[in-house]
MMTF fields as JSON, N, C-alpha, C and O atoms, coordinates in Angstrom:
{
  "mmtfVersion": "1.0.0",
  "mmtfProducer": "UNKNOWN",
  "numBonds": 395,
  "numAtoms": 396,
  "numGroups": 99,
  "numChains": 1,
  "numModels": 1,
  "chainsPerModel": [1],
  "groupsPerChain": [99],
  "chainIdList": ["A"],
  "bondAtomList": [4, 2, 8, 6, 12, 10, 16, 14, 20, 18, 24, 22, 28, 26, 32, 30, 36, 34, 40, 38, 44, 42, 48, 46, 52, 50, 56, 54, 60, 58, 64, 62, 68, 66, 72, 70, 76, 74, 80, 78, 84, 82, 88, 86, 92, 90, 96, 94, 100, 98, 104, 102, 108, 106, 112, 110, 116, 114, 120, 118, 124, 122, 128, 126, 132, 130, 136, 134, 140, 138, 144, 142, 148, 146, 152, 150, 156, 154, 160, 158, 164, 162, 168, 166, 172, 170, 176, 174, 180, 178, 184, 182, 188, 186, 192, 190, 196, 194, 200, 198, 204, 202, 208, 206, 212, 210, 216, 214, 220, 218, 224, 222, 228, 226, 232, 230, 236, 234, 240, 238, 244, 242, 248, 246, 252, 250, 256, 254, 260, 258, 264, 262, 268, 266, 272, 270, 276, 274, 280, 278, 284, 282, 288, 286, 292, 290, 296, 294, 300, 298, 304, 302, 308, 306, 312, 310, 316, 314, 320, 318, 324, 322, 328, 326, 332, 330, 336, 334, 340, 338, 344, 342, 348, 346, 352, 350, 356, 354, 360, 358, 364, 362, 368, 366, 372, 370, 376, 374, 380, 378, 384, 382, 388, 386, 392, 390],
  "bondOrderList": [1, 1, 1, 1, 1, 1, 1, 1, 1, 1, 1, 1, 1, 1, 1, 1, 1, 1, 1, 1, 1, 1, 1, 1, 1, 1, 1, 1, 1, 1, 1, 1, 1, 1, 1, 1, 1, 1, 1, 1, 1, 1, 1, 1, 1, 1, 1, 1, 1, 1, 1, 1, 1, 1, 1, 1, 1, 1, 1, 1, 1, 1, 1, 1, 1, 1, 1, 1, 1, 1, 1, 1, 1, 1, 1, 1, 1, 1, 1, 1, 1, 1, 1, 1, 1, 1, 1, 1, 1, 1, 1, 1, 1, 1, 1, 1, 1, 1],
  "groupList": [{"groupName": "MET", "atomNameList": ["N", "CA", "C", "O"], "elementList": ["N", "C", "C", "O"], "formalChargeList": [0, 0, 0, 0], "bondAtomList": [1, 0, 2, 1, 3, 2], "bondOrderList": [1, 1, 2], "singleLetterCode": "M", "chemCompType": "L-PEPTIDE LINKING"}, {"groupName": "THR", "atomNameList": ["N", "CA", "C", "O"], "elementList": ["N", "C", "C", "O"], "formalChargeList": [0, 0, 0, 0], "bondAtomList": [1, 0, 2, 1, 3, 2], "bondOrderList": [1, 1, 2], "singleLetterCode": "T", "chemCompType": "L-PEPTIDE LINKING"}, {"groupName": "ALA", "atomNameList": ["N", "CA", "C", "O"], "elementList": ["N", "C", "C", "O"], "formalChargeList": [0, 0, 0, 0], "bondAtomList": [1, 0, 2, 1, 3, 2], "bondOrderList": [1, 1, 2], "singleLetterCode": "A", "chemCompType": "L-PEPTIDE LINKING"}, {"groupName": "LEU", "atomNameList": ["N", "CA", "C", "O"], "elementList": ["N", "C", "C", "O"], "formalChargeList": [0, 0, 0, 0], "bondAtomList": [1, 0, 2, 1, 3, 2], "bondOrderList": [1, 1, 2], "singleLetterCode": "L", "chemCompType": "L-PEPTIDE LINKING"}, {"groupName": "TRP", "atomNameList": ["N", "CA", "C", "O"], "elementList": ["N", "C", "C", "O"], "formalChargeList": [0, 0, 0, 0], "bondAtomList": [1, 0, 2, 1, 3, 2], "bondOrderList": [1, 1, 2], "singleLetterCode": "W", "chemCompType": "L-PEPTIDE LINKING"}, {"groupName": "ILE", "atomNameList": ["N", "CA", "C", "O"], "elementList": ["N", "C", "C", "O"], "formalChargeList": [0, 0, 0, 0], "bondAtomList": [1, 0, 2, 1, 3, 2], "bondOrderList": [1, 1, 2], "singleLetterCode": "I", "chemCompType": "L-PEPTIDE LINKING"}, {"groupName": "HIS", "atomNameList": ["N", "CA", "C", "O"], "elementList": ["N", "C", "C", "O"], "formalChargeList": [0, 0, 0, 0], "bondAtomList": [1, 0, 2, 1, 3, 2], "bondOrderList": [1, 1, 2], "singleLetterCode": "H", "chemCompType": "L-PEPTIDE LINKING"}, {"groupName": "VAL", "atomNameList": ["N", "CA", "C", "O"], "elementList": ["N", "C", "C", "O"], "formalChargeList": [0, 0, 0, 0], "bondAtomList": [1, 0, 2, 1, 3, 2], "bondOrderList": [1, 1, 2], "singleLetterCode": "V", "chemCompType": "L-PEPTIDE LINKING"}, {"groupName": "ASP", "atomNameList": ["N", "CA", "C", "O"], "elementList": ["N", "C", "C", "O"], "formalChargeList": [0, 0, 0, 0], "bondAtomList": [1, 0, 2, 1, 3, 2], "bondOrderList": [1, 1, 2], "singleLetterCode": "D", "chemCompType": "L-PEPTIDE LINKING"}, {"groupName": "PRO", "atomNameList": ["N", "CA", "C", "O"], "elementList": ["N", "C", "C", "O"], "formalChargeList": [0, 0, 0, 0], "bondAtomList": [1, 0, 2, 1, 3, 2], "bondOrderList": [1, 1, 2], "singleLetterCode": "P", "chemCompType": "L-PEPTIDE LINKING"}, {"groupName": "TYR", "atomNameList": ["N", "CA", "C", "O"], "elementList": ["N", "C", "C", "O"], "formalChargeList": [0, 0, 0, 0], "bondAtomList": [1, 0, 2, 1, 3, 2], "bondOrderList": [1, 1, 2], "singleLetterCode": "Y", "chemCompType": "L-PEPTIDE LINKING"}, {"groupName": "GLY", "atomNameList": ["N", "CA", "C", "O"], "elementList": ["N", "C", "C", "O"], "formalChargeList": [0, 0, 0, 0], "bondAtomList": [1, 0, 2, 1, 3, 2], "bondOrderList": [1, 1, 2], "singleLetterCode": "G", "chemCompType": "PEPTIDE LINKING"}, {"groupName": "LYS", "atomNameList": ["N", "CA", "C", "O"], "elementList": ["N", "C", "C", "O"], "formalChargeList": [0, 0, 0, 0], "bondAtomList": [1, 0, 2, 1, 3, 2], "bondOrderList": [1, 1, 2], "singleLetterCode": "K", "chemCompType": "L-PEPTIDE LINKING"}, {"groupName": "PHE", "atomNameList": ["N", "CA", "C", "O"], "elementList": ["N", "C", "C", "O"], "formalChargeList": [0, 0, 0, 0], "bondAtomList": [1, 0, 2, 1, 3, 2], "bondOrderList": [1, 1, 2], "singleLetterCode": "F", "chemCompType": "L-PEPTIDE LINKING"}, {"groupName": "ARG", "atomNameList": ["N", "CA", "C", "O"], "elementList": ["N", "C", "C", "O"], "formalChargeList": [0, 0, 0, 0], "bondAtomList": [1, 0, 2, 1, 3, 2], "bondOrderList": [1, 1, 2], "singleLetterCode": "R", "chemCompType": "L-PEPTIDE LINKING"}, {"groupName": "SER", "atomNameList": ["N", "CA", "C", "O"], "elementList": ["N", "C", "C", "O"], "formalChargeList": [0, 0, 0, 0], "bondAtomList": [1, 0, 2, 1, 3, 2], "bondOrderList": [1, 1, 2], "singleLetterCode": "S", "chemCompType": "L-PEPTIDE LINKING"}, {"groupName": "GLU", "atomNameList": ["N", "CA", "C", "O"], "elementList": ["N", "C", "C", "O"], "formalChargeList": [0, 0, 0, 0], "bondAtomList": [1, 0, 2, 1, 3, 2], "bondOrderList": [1, 1, 2], "singleLetterCode": "E", "chemCompType": "L-PEPTIDE LINKING"}, {"groupName": "CYS", "atomNameList": ["N", "CA", "C", "O"], "elementList": ["N", "C", "C", "O"], "formalChargeList": [0, 0, 0, 0], "bondAtomList": [1, 0, 2, 1, 3, 2], "bondOrderList": [1, 1, 2], "singleLetterCode": "C", "chemCompType": "L-PEPTIDE LINKING"}, {"groupName": "GLN", "atomNameList": ["N", "CA", "C", "O"], "elementList": ["N", "C", "C", "O"], "formalChargeList": [0, 0, 0, 0], "bondAtomList": [1, 0, 2, 1, 3, 2], "bondOrderList": [1, 1, 2], "singleLetterCode": "Q", "chemCompType": "L-PEPTIDE LINKING"}],
  "groupTypeList": [0, 1, 2, 3, 4, 5, 2, 6, 7, 1, 7, 1, 8, 9, 8, 2, 10, 11, 3, 10, 2, 12, 2, 2, 11, 9, 2, 5, 2, 2, 6, 11, 11, 7, 13, 3, 2, 14, 2, 15, 14, 10, 6, 7, 3, 16, 11, 2, 8, 14, 2, 14, 6, 7, 7, 2, 14, 13, 9, 15, 3, 8, 2, 2, 7, 2, 17, 10, 6, 15, 15, 16, 10, 18, 2, 2, 3, 2, 6, 2, 12, 11, 2, 15, 16, 14, 8, 3, 7, 5, 7, 16, 16, 1, 9, 9, 9, 15, 16],
  "groupIdList": [1, 2, 3, 4, 5, 6, 7, 8, 9, 10, 11, 12, 13, 14, 15, 16, 17, 18, 19, 20, 21, 22, 23, 24, 25, 26, 27, 28, 29, 30, 31, 32, 33, 34, 35, 36, 37, 38, 39, 40, 41, 42, 43, 44, 45, 46, 47, 48, 49, 50, 51, 52, 53, 54, 55, 56, 57, 58, 59, 60, 61, 62, 63, 64, 65, 66, 67, 68, 69, 70, 71, 72, 73, 74, 75, 76, 77, 78, 79, 80, 81, 82, 83, 84, 85, 86, 87, 88, 89, 90, 91, 92, 93, 94, 95, 96, 97, 98, 99],
  "secStructList": [7, 7, 3, 3, 3, 3, 3, 3, 3, 3, 7, 1, 7, 1, 6, 6, 2, 2, 2, 2, 2, 2, 2, 2, 2, 2, 2, 2, 6, 6, 6, 6, 7, 7, 7, 1, 3, 3, 1, 7, 7, 7, 7, 7, 1, 1, 1, 7, 7, 7, 1, 3, 3, 3, 3, 3, 3, 3, 1, 7, 2, 2, 2, 2, 2, 2, 2, 2, 6, 7, 6, 6, 2, 2, 2, 2, 1, 6, 6, 6, 6, 6, 1, 7, 3, 3, 3, 7, 7, 3, 3, 3, 7, 7, 7, 7, 7, 7, 7],
  "xCoordList": [17.273, 17.146, 15.0, 14.223, 14.733, 13.083, 12.699, 13.501, 11.473, 10.924, 9.697, 8.852, 9.598, 8.409, 7.594, 8.071, 5.733, 5.146, 3.986, 3.405, 4.101, 3.391, 2.779, 3.138, 1.675, -0.016, -0.189, 0.247, -0.893, -1.251, -2.823, -2.976, -3.756, -4.901, -6.08, -5.924, -7.076, -8.14, -9.231, -9.427, -9.833, -11.297, -12.726, -13.679, -12.595, -14.637, -15.665, -16.779, -15.363, -16.326, -15.983, -14.891, -16.174, -16.149, -16.019, -15.067, -17.569, -18.111, -16.958, -15.871, -17.335, -16.269, -15.195, -14.525, -14.756, -12.539, -13.17, -12.187, -13.841, -13.752, -14.049, -14.349, -14.024, -14.224, -12.649, -12.338, -12.16, -11.244, -9.977, -9.37, -9.76, -9.256, -9.507, -8.85, -10.232, -10.361, -10.446, -10.664, -10.146, -9.594, -7.897, -7.124, -7.558, -6.073, -5.172, -4.051, -5.739, -5.022, -4.512, -3.468, -5.522, -4.673, -3.877, -3.13, -3.905, -3.366, -1.702, -0.655, -1.842, -0.4, 0.188, 1.386, -0.421, 0.763, 0.328, 0.605, -0.124, 0.686, 1.96, 2.518, 2.244, 3.201, 4.086, 4.658, 4.133, 5.269, 4.836, 5.28, 4.129, 4.379, 3.461, 2.44, 4.122, 3.259, 3.26, 4.35, 2.607, 2.141, 2.66, 3.145, 2.952, 3.763, 2.809, 2.446, 2.557, 1.463, -0.041, -0.093, -0.653, -2.552, -3.225, -3.565, -3.325, -4.252, -3.978, -4.672, -2.482, -2.407, -1.99, -1.672, -1.928, -1.795, -0.443, 0.657, -0.853, -0.088, 0.004, -0.653, 1.012, 1.017, 2.317, 3.512, 1.442, 1.91, 2.674, 2.225, 4.338, 5.055, 5.303, 6.297, 4.562, 5.382, 4.647, 5.062, 3.331, 2.627, 1.387, 0.869, 0.757, -0.992, -1.369, -0.939, -2.543, -2.962, -3.672, -4.736, -3.454, -4.206, -4.797, -4.03, -6.077, -6.267, -5.581, -5.454, -5.288, -5.2, -3.53, -3.263, -2.658, -1.376, -1.433, -2.391, -0.714, -0.32, 1.151, 1.74, 1.836, 3.069, 3.385, 3.418, 3.548, 3.858, 4.885, 5.449, 6.16, 7.116, 7.123, 6.608, 8.102, 7.732, 9.565, 10.658, 9.117, 10.908, 11.929, 13.104, 11.007, 11.788, 11.091, 9.88, 11.614, 10.843, 9.94, 8.847, 10.774, 10.321, 9.194, 8.287, 8.973, 7.654, 7.211, 6.171, 7.09, 6.026, 5.36, 4.141, 6.026, 5.761, 4.876, 3.993, 5.288, 4.668, 3.059, 2.47, 2.667, 2.192, 1.159, 0.002, 1.373, 0.663, -0.121, -1.251, 0.537, 0.006, -0.357, -0.396, -0.68, -1.615, -2.372, -2.619, -3.107, -4.676, -5.573, -6.769, -5.192, -5.701, -5.762, -6.881, -4.614, -4.315, -5.312, -5.956, -5.219, -6.091, -7.588, -8.403, -7.965, -9.515, -10.121, -11.336, -9.176, -8.955, -9.162, -10.108, -8.142, -7.739, -9.01, -8.982, -9.995, -11.242, -11.866, -12.05, -12.2, -12.753, -12.254, -12.951, -11.21, -10.549, -10.914, -11.262, -10.762, -10.722, -12.424, -13.353, -12.299, -13.94, -14.43, -15.37, -13.276, -13.859, -12.343, -12.298, -11.491, -10.763, -9.218, -8.274, -9.273, -7.432, -6.268, -6.084, -5.429, -4.214, -3.09, -3.12, -1.859, -0.695, -0.138, -0.47, 0.719, 1.375, 2.57, 2.64, 3.687, 5.197, 5.663, 5.223, 6.818, 7.667, 8.528, 8.937, 9.305, 10.768, 11.729, 11.665, 12.178, 13.668, 14.059, 14.182, 14.314, 14.824, 16.544, 17.143, 16.996, 18.161, 18.385, 17.548, 20.09, 19.958, 20.325, 21.232, 20.241, 21.313, 22.754, 23.432, 23.312, 24.892, 25.487, 24.967, 26.659, 27.011, 27.406, 27.117, 27.876, 28.34, 29.808, 30.298],
  "yCoordList": [-7.119, -5.427, -5.119, -5.416, -4.654, -4.035, -3.412, -2.978, -3.473, -2.658, -2.116, -2.655, -0.915, -0.275, -0.127, -0.006, -0.234, -0.525, 1.005, 1.136, 1.924, 3.294, 3.69, 3.963, 3.632, 4.016, 5.005, 5.672, 5.659, 7.387, 7.149, 6.972, 7.152, 6.777, 8.043, 8.959, 8.104, 9.076, 7.761, 6.843, 8.03, 7.12, 7.296, 7.708, 6.882, 7.383, 6.847, 7.278, 5.549, 4.584, 4.554, 3.989, 4.781, 4.613, 3.298, 2.785, 2.667, 1.641, 0.733, 0.542, 0.337, -0.912, -0.803, -1.802, 0.188, 0.747, 0.511, -0.094, 0.524, 0.123, -1.42, -1.861, -2.284, -3.38, -4.276, -5.465, -3.488, -3.842, -3.261, -4.158, -1.933, -1.658, -2.935, -3.508, -3.126, -4.576, -6.361, -7.187, -6.637, -7.345, -7.288, -8.161, -5.921, -5.677, -5.873, -6.371, -5.439, -5.328, -6.758, -6.94, -7.668, -8.872, -9.677, -10.495, -9.571, -10.021, -9.261, -9.793, -7.884, -7.381, -7.721, -7.979, -7.836, -8.636, -10.17, -10.931, -10.399, -12.158, -12.093, -13.168, -11.406, -11.488, -10.253, -9.388, -10.265, -9.687, -8.328, -7.908, -7.648, -5.935, -5.294, -5.805, -3.972, -3.298, -1.924, -1.491, -1.244, 0.106, 0.892, 0.856, 1.857, 3.122, 4.309, 4.954, 4.499, 5.754, 5.513, 5.009, 5.832, 4.811, 6.274, 6.551, 7.022, 7.969, 9.858, 10.816, 9.31, 10.766, 11.581, 11.282, 13.055, 14.024, 14.258, 13.71, 15.111, 14.775, 16.36, 17.286, 16.434, 18.08, 17.76, 17.469, 17.97, 17.625, 18.237, 19.342, 18.096, 19.573, 19.261, 19.827, 18.208, 18.153, 16.935, 15.822, 17.113, 16.084, 16.17, 17.01, 14.752, 15.194, 14.712, 13.811, 15.708, 15.019, 13.903, 14.048, 12.868, 11.822, 11.974, 12.107, 11.942, 12.299, 10.962, 11.34, 10.042, 9.076, 8.458, 7.994, 8.426, 8.24, 6.393, 6.3, 5.354, 4.142, 3.947, 3.988, 3.717, 3.179, 1.761, 1.88, 0.79, -0.292, -0.768, -0.12, -1.951, -1.686, -3.393, -4.108, -3.816, -5.446, -6.003, -5.443, -7.276, -7.32, -7.697, -8.067, -7.451, -7.659, -7.341, -7.524, -6.763, -6.925, -7.855, -7.729, -8.814, -10.714, -10.294, -9.697, -10.409, -10.079, -9.767, -10.411, -8.102, -7.313, -7.545, -7.445, -8.021, -8.217, -9.845, -10.191, -10.427, -11.986, -11.454, -12.384, -10.433, -9.842, -9.167, -9.448, -8.257, -8.307, -9.412, -9.487, -10.569, -11.031, -12.216, -13.273, -12.207, -13.088, -13.422, -12.912, -14.199, -14.459, -13.965, -13.811, -13.755, -13.24, -11.482, -11.013, -10.455, -9.802, -9.376, -8.336, -10.306, -9.988, -10.141, -9.695, -10.734, -10.927, -9.763, -9.561, -8.932, -7.131, -6.546, -5.765, -6.63, -5.456, -5.59, -4.94, -6.651, -6.54, -5.34, -4.294, -5.329, -3.826, -3.095, -2.856, -2.475, -1.445, -0.746, 0.43, -1.734, -1.411, -1.238, -2.041, 0.601, 1.08, 1.801, 2.595, 1.248, 2.563, 3.288, 3.872, 3.261, 3.754, 4.402, 3.71, 5.344, 5.854, 5.373, 5.885, 4.542, 4.49, 4.037, 2.996, 4.75, 4.341, 3.51, 3.828, 2.458, 1.554, 1.651, 1.797, 1.635, 0.943, 0.526, 0.901, -0.488, -0.95, -1.193, -1.989, -0.391, 0.214, -0.557, -0.906, -0.529, -1.218, 0.148, 1.131, -0.029, 0.909, 0.463, -0.61, 2.102, 1.799, 1.693, 1.925, 1.155, 0.89, 1.755, 1.052, 2.585, 3.152, 3.067, 2.04, 4.793, 4.3, 3.962, 4.288, 3.269, 2.572, 3.532, 4.674, 3.465, 4.421, 4.004, 4.679],
  "zCoordList": [2.134, 2.63, 2.695, 1.788, 3.675, 3.664, 2.178, 1.352, 2.075, 1.215, 1.532, 2.246, 0.929, 1.52, -0.19, -1.319, 0.503, -0.792, -0.061, 1.016, -1.329, -1.188, -2.378, -3.523, -1.699, -2.391, -2.426, -1.487, -3.475, -3.647, -4.23, -5.439, -3.492, -4.007, -4.082, -3.274, -4.888, -4.789, -4.658, -5.455, -3.383, -3.508, -3.814, -3.153, -4.953, -5.661, -5.378, -5.677, -4.592, -4.093, -2.908, -2.975, -1.838, -0.082, 0.458, 1.046, 0.042, 0.366, -0.114, 0.431, -0.995, -1.83, -1.622, -1.358, -1.657, -1.09, 0.391, 0.819, 1.227, 2.687, 2.687, 3.797, 1.701, 1.739, 0.883, 0.959, 0.36, 0.003, 1.471, 2.056, 1.85, 3.617, 4.336, 5.205, 3.955, 5.567, 5.381, 6.266, 3.639, 3.346, 3.3, 3.694, 2.666, 2.429, 3.562, 3.463, 4.7, 5.971, 6.676, 7.303, 6.39, 7.055, 6.18, 6.716, 4.565, 3.131, 3.293, 2.925, 3.95, 3.874, 5.064, 4.948, 6.562, 7.47, 7.48, 8.407, 6.76, 6.354, 5.233, 5.016, 4.817, 4.142, 4.951, 4.289, 6.418, 6.887, 7.274, 8.342, 6.662, 6.011, 7.247, 7.707, 7.694, 8.583, 8.617, 8.991, 8.415, 8.737, 8.884, 10.015, 8.289, 8.524, 8.318, 9.302, 7.58, 7.38, 6.296, 5.174, 6.769, 6.099, 6.542, 7.692, 5.549, 5.498, 6.88, 7.22, 7.161, 7.929, 7.103, 5.953, 7.74, 7.369, 6.276, 6.347, 5.407, 4.291, 3.816, 4.292, 2.728, 2.383, 0.798, 0.764, -0.105, -1.533, -1.873, -2.175, -2.108, -2.984, -4.048, -4.502, -5.028, -6.278, -6.759, -6.437, -7.686, -8.464, -7.999, -7.263, -8.749, -8.389, -7.235, -6.514, -7.146, -5.013, -5.095, -5.697, -4.707, -3.953, -2.385, -1.431, -2.26, -0.864, 0.107, 1.272, -0.024, 0.637, 0.519, -0.589, 1.325, 0.967, 1.855, 2.622, 1.785, 2.282, 2.239, 1.159, 3.465, 3.327, 4.321, 5.546, 3.83, 4.355, 4.405, 3.523, 5.06, 5.377, 5.514, 6.373, 4.037, 4.182, 4.431, 4.352, 4.728, 5.397, 3.704, 3.697, 2.37, 1.159, 0.325, 0.453, -0.795, -1.745, -2.499, -3.05, -2.326, -3.172, -2.078, -2.656, -0.744, -0.109, -0.204, -0.338, -0.334, -0.987, -1.949, -1.811, -3.546, -4.654, -4.621, -5.406, -3.778, -3.511, -2.417, -1.866, -2.27, -1.456, -2.182, -1.869, -3.174, -4.248, -4.451, -3.97, -5.343, -6.506, -5.778, -6.407, -4.322, -3.911, -3.539, -2.446, -3.888, -3.77, -2.654, -2.903, -1.682, -0.763, -0.883, -0.674, -1.212, -1.892, -3.344, -3.485, -4.139, -5.241, -4.952, -5.76, -3.866, -3.476, -2.754, -2.757, -2.079, -1.665, -2.441, -2.347, -4.002, -4.594, -6.106, -7.151, -5.685, -6.891, -5.97, -6.593, -4.659, -4.352, -4.992, -5.978, -4.975, -4.832, -6.289, -6.404, -7.438, -9.18, -9.169, -9.096, -9.309, -9.924, -8.809, -8.806, -7.29, -6.846, -6.429, -5.346, -7.022, -6.922, -7.628, -8.009, -7.647, -8.73, -8.087, -6.983, -8.447, -7.553, -8.069, -8.726, -7.863, -8.256, -6.844, -5.703, -7.17, -6.133, -6.486, -7.706, -5.915, -5.954, -5.166, -4.08, -5.128, -4.254, -4.414, -5.26, -3.402, -3.464, -2.116, -0.938, -2.719, -1.57, -1.206, -1.937, 0.651, 1.486, 1.336, 1.262, 1.337, 1.514, 2.684, 3.557, 2.976, 4.355, 5.629, 6.073, 6.316, 7.358, 7.122, 7.126, 6.824, 7.074, 7.935, 9.001, 8.053, 9.102, 10.041, 9.683, 10.944, 12.068, 12.714, 13.619]
}
């Protein structure tokens, strides 16, 4: 089953975070990740407001977790630490109902 990587982010250092975003994209793509939403329009209905929201689909939960722990993504993530406040969750997608 596919999985969604869902991040809610407040950027505190745009320059450093830009370095993260530039390096994270290729690392995510290398693990089969495809961006579904990235800093798009949004509306918070409940919970904390974070100005940036990212959703990527991966071929599986294992692929998404492997991406996060990969050396390429961890190198990118080093730029985001101290440059953002982030919440990140990976959740397996529910298959569509059979027709």
